[in-house]
N, C-alpha and C positions, 0 to 999 in steps of 0.2 A: 599452927593448928594441925593435928593429926588427921589424915584422910578419913579415918574411921569415925571421926566426930563431925565431919562436914554436914551441914544442915540439909535435909531432904524435904523441901517445902511441898513437893508434889505428893508426898506420902501422907500429908496432913488431911484431915477431913474437911470437906467444904461446908460452908454455912447453908448453901442452897442444895437441897437433896434432889438433883435432877440428873437422870442418865443422859448420855449423849450418843448419837448414832455413829458419828465418825470423828476421830481425833487423830492427828498425825502431821505429816509434812508433805509439802508439794514442791516440785521442781528440784529434786535431788539430782545432781549431776552424777552420772554413772556410765562406765563403758559396759556394753553388752555384746553378746555374740549370737548372730542369727545366720543359719546356713553357712557357718564357718567365717562369716564376715564380721569383723569388729566394728561396732557403731557407737556413736555417742548418743546418750539418751537422757531424758528428764523423767524422773520417777516420782510418783505420788504413793506414799505408804501410810496406812492408817489402820486403826482398830476401833471397835465400838468401846465406849466407856459405860459398861453396864452396872458397875458398882456406883450407885448414885451418890454415895457418901465420899467417894474418893475424889481428891482435888484434881488429879490429872493422871496421865499415863507416863510411861518411861520411853520417851522418844528416842533416846540414844540406843535403846535395845532394838528398835525397828531399824535404825540406821546401820547398826552392826550386822543385823541379820541379812542385809542386802549384799554383803561382801561375797557370798557364794555365787552370786549372779555374774560377777566380773569374769570368771575364768571358765565357765561352762556354757555350752550352747543352750539357748532358751528352749524349753519344751514344757508342756503342761505339768509333768511330774515334778520338775524343778520348781515351778511356780507354786505348786501345792506345798512343797517342802518349805519354801520361804514363808508362806502364809502360816503354816503350822508353827514355825519358829516364832512368828509374831505372837501367836496365841500362847505358846508355851512360856514365853517371857512375860505374859500378862494373864496367867491362868487365874489369878484372883480378881481380875478387873474386866476381862473382855471375853465375848463369845463369837465375835465376828472379826474377820481380817480382810483387808482390801489392798490391792496392788494395781497400779496403773502405770504402764511404761509407754512413753512417747518417743518416737524416733523416726528416721527416714531411711528406708531400705533403698540401696543403690543397686540397680540391675543394668547390665550392659546389653543394649539392644542393637541388633543388626539393621542396616537399611533394607528397604524393600527389594532393591535390585542390585545396587552397587556393593562393593566390598566394604564400604564404610560402616562404622558402628559408633555408638556413643552411650553415655550413662544417663539413665533416667532415675529421678528421685521420687519415691512413693511414700507419702506420709502414712505412718502406721501407729496405731495405738493398741496395746495389749492390756485388757482388763481381766483381772482374776480376783475371785472372792471365795472365802471359806466361811460360810454362815451356818451355824448349828450343825456342823458336820457335812454340809452340802457344798461341793466344790464346783465352781463354774469358771470357764475361760471364754472370753470373747475377743475377736479380732476386729479392728476397724481399719480399713485401708481405702485410700482414694486413688482412683484410676482416671486419667484424662484421655479423652478421645475426641474425634471430630464427628459432627453430625450434620448431614445435609437434609434440609427440609423437603419432604416429598411434595408438598403443595407448591412450594417455590419452584421445584424442578419441573412440575407439570405446567405451571404458568410460563416458565421460560421456554419450554418446548413448544407451547402454543404460539408464542411470539416468533420463534424461529420458523415454524411452519407458515405463519402468515407472511413473514418476510420472503420465504421461498416462493409463495404464490405471487407476491408482488413483483419479484424479480424474474420469474420464469413463466408467468401466465402467457399462454398462447405462443410460446417459443419452443422450438424443437430442442430437446435436452441433449447437450453434449457432455460426455463423461468428464473431459478435462475441465470444462467450464464449471460444472457442478462441484468437482473436487476442489477447485480453487475457491469457489464460493464458501464451501464448508470450512476451509482453513482461514477464512478472513473474518474480520470484525463486521464486515458488511452483512455476512450471513448469520453468524452467531451473535445476534443483537442483544441477547439476554443470557444471564447465568443465574443459577439458583444460589441462594445464600446458605452458607455453612457457619457453624459456630463451634468454638472450643467448648467441650462439655465435660462434666465431671460425674463419675459414679462413686458414691460413698457406700461401701459395703460393711455392714456390721454382721459378724458371723459368730454363732455359738458353736464352739468346737467340741469334738469328742475328747473328753478329758483323759482318755487312756492313750492318746497319741504320744509317740516318743519324739515328736518333732512338731514344729509350728509350720503348717503348709502355706506360708505367706506367698512364696514365689509361685507355687503351683496355682493358687487361687487367683493371683494377678494374671497368670497366663490364661487361665480359663475365662476370665472376664474379658481380656483383650481379644481372645479368639472369638468369643461370642459377639462382640461389638464390631470387630473386623476393621476398625479405623482408629487404632491407637495412635496418639500423637507421636511424631518421629523425633530423632535426634539429628545426627549428621546426615545430610542428604545431598545428592547431585540432582541434576535436572531429570534424569531417568527415574529417580526415586520419587521426585515430586509428581511426575506424570503418573507413576504407579499409584501414588496416594490419591490423585484426582480420580483415577479409575476405581479405586476401592470405595471412595465416597459415592461415586456415581452408581455403583452396584449395590450399595448398602444405604439407600435412603431411609431415614428413620425419624419419626416423631419421638418425643421423650417416652411415650407409651410403648413404642416398639422396643426401645433400648431397655426399658425396665422388664419387659416380658422376656427378651433374649437372656438377660442376666438371671432372671428367675429360673428359667429352664436349665441354664448351665450350672447354677449353684446347687440346685436340688440333687444333682447326681455327682457333685464334686466330693472327693474323698475327705472324710473327717468333718463334714458339715452336718450339724444336727438341727440347725435352724438359722434364719437370717432375716435381717431387715435392710432393705436397700433403698437408696434415693438417687435419682439421676436429675441433673440440672443442666439444661441446655441454655447457655448464656446467649440469648437471642441477639442476632445482628440486625434484625428488622425492628425489634422493639427495645425499649429501655428496661423492660422487665424480663424475667426468666421463665422458661417453661419447665415444669417440674413434675415428676412422677415417682411414686413410692410403691414398694411391694414387700410383702412379708410372707414367710412360711415357717410354721412351727415356732413362732416367736412370741416371747413375752419378756418384758423387762425384768432382769434379775434383781 
């Protein structure tokens, strides 16, 4: 059979005249480049099927249009180019195009004190859409950090004070004895509880940017929180991390406000929705706070 005569079932009219909001493929394996780093990704690609009489779209055309992503650094303009190719290849069927890229960005992070360093993995999703000529790009990134409960810290301090009274009431204070007491489990009878916490940032980007500011946004978030989880550490780094936690006590509400303030002034950010989750070590449930600025679902 000649290729020109191969049947094209998708081009046939459907018996049910119903338009569809999204048709395409999910989980396409694709290499991508972000900040000069080649990463593996899973890509969802789709278009609307606005011709209600059409049986289906041309999925292979979407697949082939993604090839341009393999060799170029991702940026909003490139994403728009790909989406426009989606529409150009479906000009008689679709008016909306969608692209979602899921990957993990690897960043090498130094230890707090020692010369050690290690890699951290940050889950990243890049969502882009072209609807009726309107182009939107959103980033979603997860940042892990440690959070020490202010209430727990205050309660622990009170117990330590009470133990001090019990041990030194009506006794002349000797510097060496107090110093030894402070360094013992006899004196520090209670410690505050901390938890590994996660900030999920959804950020609407300036579509004119020539790059994706993922690394800089992660840096801004970690700087605002001040207690990002570590990679390789020595005891000096662990001690510095304990100090950072002690100087940055925070409820989930505090963390959300810190991130709100930082993201509002971050370059390329036009709006955001953020969610912080403190995985409680005291309770079996989580403490959660959300914040938005100039945000609406696209």
